[in-house]
Structure formats: structure tokens, C-alpha cells
C-alpha positions, 0 to 999 in steps of 0.5 A: 301255748306258744310253745306247743304250737310248733309241735303241733305243726310238725305233724301237719308239715309231714302229712302235707309236704314230706309224705306226698313227696316220698310217694312221688319219688317211690312211684317214679322209682317203681316205674323206672325199674319196671321199664321193659323194651317196647314201653312207650315213655315220655321224657322230662323234655317232652320227647316221646319214644319207644324203650330199646334198651334199659341199662343202669345209667342209660336208657335208649329210646327210639324217637323216630324211624331208626333214630335212638337216642340215650337218656338218663333214667331220671329224664323219663317222667312217665309211661304211656298206655297203647291207647294214649299213644294211638290217640296222640298219633292218629291226629298227626297222620289224619292231616297227611296227603295220601299219594 
């Protein structure tokens, strides 16, 4: 019986550890290959920006009016929907003085 225990644990480890990691990597790769100029993204450092240009080894992001930075593709962690972006930007501009 003790010799069978490692054989029984191997599929369990694959199911709980390896498979979910492969799925995350596949989703990240799919997101990166589908990026287009105009998409709103979040970087690993927490920067929010709009994709200006997508290259094989760099992605140009506009993080402010006229401020464009370049990041490597793995630094882009997620794409944001327009509703999420509006919800984040609205409170930031609501407190500004008018005039």
C-alpha cells in the first residue's frame, strides 16, 4: 500500500497545481495576443494606460496626456473594460474644483 500512495498523489497534484497554472498562462497569452491600440490595460506595477502601439517585444502605453511609456508584454497583467475605467476615473475628477 505505501508504494501506491505516490502514484495516487501524482494525478491529484496535477489537478490542483499544474493544470490551473497552465490555464492562467494560456489566458495571459491569449490576452496579450489580442491587444489592440486603444485597449485600456493595467501593468504589473499598477499603471493604468491606453495601448498606443503593440510590437513583438514592446507595448507602448499612454499613461497620461502626451506621456507614452514602453513596457515589455509580460508586464501587462490585464485588460480593463470601458465601464471599469469610467468607474475608476469618475471619483478622481469629481473632487476637482471647477474654475
